N, C-alpha and C positions, 0 to 999 in steps of 0.2 A: 715535535709531532703532537705531544700532549697539549702544548700551548695553542696550537691550531685547532685542536678538538674543542678546547674550552671556548675559544673565540667563535667557532661555528655554532656551538650550543647556545651561546649568548645571542648571536644573531637570530637564531631560530626563535628563541624566547621573545626577543624584541619584535620580530615580525608578527608572531602570534598575538602579542599584547596590542600591537598597533591594529591588527586585523579585527580584533574584538571590538575596539573602539570604532573602527571604520564602519562596521556593520550597524552601528547605532545611528549612522547617517550624518555624522559631523563632517564639516568641510575640511579641505586639505590645502596646505601651502607648501611650497618647495623653494629652496634657494641655495645660493653658493656664498661661502664666506672665505676671506683670505686676509692675511695681515702678519705683522712682525711678532715674533715670540722672544721673550727673555727667559732663558732656562736657568734656574737656580739649582746648583748641584754642588758636589764636592770639589769641582774645579775652581781654582782661584781663591781669593781671600774673602771671607764673610763680610758683608756690608761695605764692600769696596766698590766705588763707582766704576772703575775700569772693568772689574769682574762683571758687574751687573749689565753694563752696556756692551762689553766686549763679547760676551757669550750670548749672542743674539742670533736668532734664526728666522724661519718663516713657516707659516702654517696655512693649510687650505682645507676646505671641507664642504660637504653637502648636508643641508639640513632639511628636515621635514617637520611640519607642524600639524597638529590636530586643533582646529578652531572650534571650540564648543559653543560659540555664540551664534553660529550660522549652520543651518542644515542643508546639505546637498540634495536631500531627497525632495524637498519642496521649494527650494530656493527662497527660504524664509528664515527669519530669526527663530532660534530655539526658545524653549520656555524660559522666561525671564528669571534668572537666579544670579546671585552674587558670583558663584563659581564660574558659570558660563560667561559672564561679562567681564571677568578679571583674570582668568587663567588660560594658558595654552600649554599643550604638551609638545615638547621639542625633542625629536629624535635626530641623531647626528652620526655621521661617519667623517672622520678627519685624519689628516696626516701632518706631522710637523718634523722638522729637521733643524738641528743646531750644531754648528761646529764649536768645539770647546777647547779652551786653552787656559793655562794658569796666568792670572793677572795679579797685580798688587805689589807690595813692597818686597816680597820674598823672591820675585823674579825680575826686579829692577836691574837694568844693565850694569849698575855699579856693583851688584852682587856677583862675585867671581868664585864662590865655593862650589864644590862638586854637587852639593844638594841643590843649589840654585840652577845649575846646569841640568840636573835631572828634571826639575820642574819645568824649565823652559823647553826641554826636548819632548815633553809629554803632551800630546794632544789627543782629542777624542771627538766622537760624533754621537749625538743622541738622536735617534731616528725612531719615531713612534707612529703606530697606527692605532686609532682611537675610535671607539664606538660606545654610544650610551644614550641616556634619556635625561632630560631636565624638565622641571615644572617651572614655567615662567609666570610671574605675577605682575599684572599691569594695574597700578593704582587708579588710573583713569579708566573710564568705560571703553571697552573694546568696540562696542557698537557705535558709540559717538565717534571714535577714531575712524572707523570704516565709513562714516558719513562726513569726514573731513572736519569734524568739530571736537577737538582741534586736529591739526595735521601732525602733531608730535605725540608719541606715546612712550613714556619711560617704562622700564621694567627691571625687575631683579629676578634671578633664577637660582635654583639649586638642583643638583642631580648627581647621579652615579654613572661613572664611565668605566669601561674595561680597556686597558692599554696593552697592546702587543709591542714590546720594545726589542730593538736590534742594535745595541750600541757597538761602537768601534773604538779602538785605541791604537795609537802609534807612538813611537819614540825615536828620536834621532840620537839619543845618548847611548854610549857604550862605555863600560868601565875600562879595564886594561886590554880586554880582548876585542879587537876590531871586528871579529866575526860575529860578535854578539849585538852589533848595531841593529836596532829595529826589532829585537827579540822581546816581545811583550811577556813571554813566560819567564824571563830572567829577572827576578826581583831586584837584583843589583842595579838594573837600569832605571829604577824608580826611587822615589824619596825613601830614604832608609828607615824612617820611623813608621812607615806603613806596614801593617801586618802582611805576611805572605797571603796571596789570594785577593788582595784589595783590588787588583785589576781583573775584572771579570766581564768578558764580552759575549758570554753565552746569551742567546736570545731567551726571552722570558715573557711573562705576563703578570699584570697586577691590576687591582682595582684602584679607583681614585675618586675623590669628591671634587665636584665642580660647582663653583658659584660665580655669577657674573652680574654686571651692572651695565645697562645699555638703554638704547631708545630706538624707536622707529620713526621714520618720516614718511608720510603718505605721498607717494609720487602721483598715482592715479588710482582709479577704482580697483585695479587688479595687481598693483605692485607697490612695494615699500622699499625704502633704503634703510638699512640697519647698521648701527655701530654698537660694538660690544667689547667690554673689557672683562677678561676671564682670569680667575685664579683657579689653578688646578693642582691639587695636592695628591701625590702618589702614595700608596701604601707600601712603597719599596724604596730602598736607597741604591738600587742597582740599575736604575733606568739609564744613567749616564755611563755605565760601565766602570764606575769607580766607587768603592765603599771602603775608605781608609780607616774608619772606626776610631779615629783619634777623639780625645775628650771634647773637643769643640765641634765635632760632627754631630750636632744635636737633632737635625731635621732630616726627614726623607727628602727626595728630590721633589721639586715643584716648579711651576712655570706661570708666567703672566703672558696673556695673548690678547693683543688689541686687534680686532678684526672688523672689517667692513663687509657688509653683505647686501645682496639683492634678493628680495623675497617676492615670489609670484603666487598669486591665488589661483588654485586649480578649479575651485568650484564657486 
């Protein structure tokens, strides 16, 4: 409940912030984005190719932009300034989901130890609802891009997002007691070197930093095609439902998201 209250407060702040800018007469853009996600977490072996590509999911979102270069009040360009011609404010609501399992040499079929069986039997789901704001910088002129000169506009961005996460965990392993199969509260069903409580599927919330690199392609006067590669770093290691706290667990959870979007100009 506390997590939902925090999310609701953040949405109210975001709406108020957006409304304040909107009253200044800046134009609006809205769009949808979708694409594959690579979720990097405590599942699998660090820097292992199978882990990186095996724990992949999908994300989808709705984006809104404030375009400072054009005024909706007069259907004209705003006062010529570097900021107005090279920056946009991006607000976003998105959702991503990734099925997680252990990959790498420690779960190779040739491994027959009980520890290997524990790892192979353990799977999870990272499911996240995300909301936040990014400031996008366009090295080339936004006004020239809107005039099709050129039709391509690269950008980089940085922002802060709030994430509401609801991880899941399952296991098909049971020690000597067959009635314990699937019991995620029984620590003996998981890797023995993990501390008790490493499996935690309680919903929660955390902040994250977001940075991305992408570009837009001008389809027509009122719409763009966008591609975007995002890196998102969470301020928590519980987003995936696993925090085993071993010495090589050096990073919080993070993801890479390659998305394609369609952007429509409202004003």
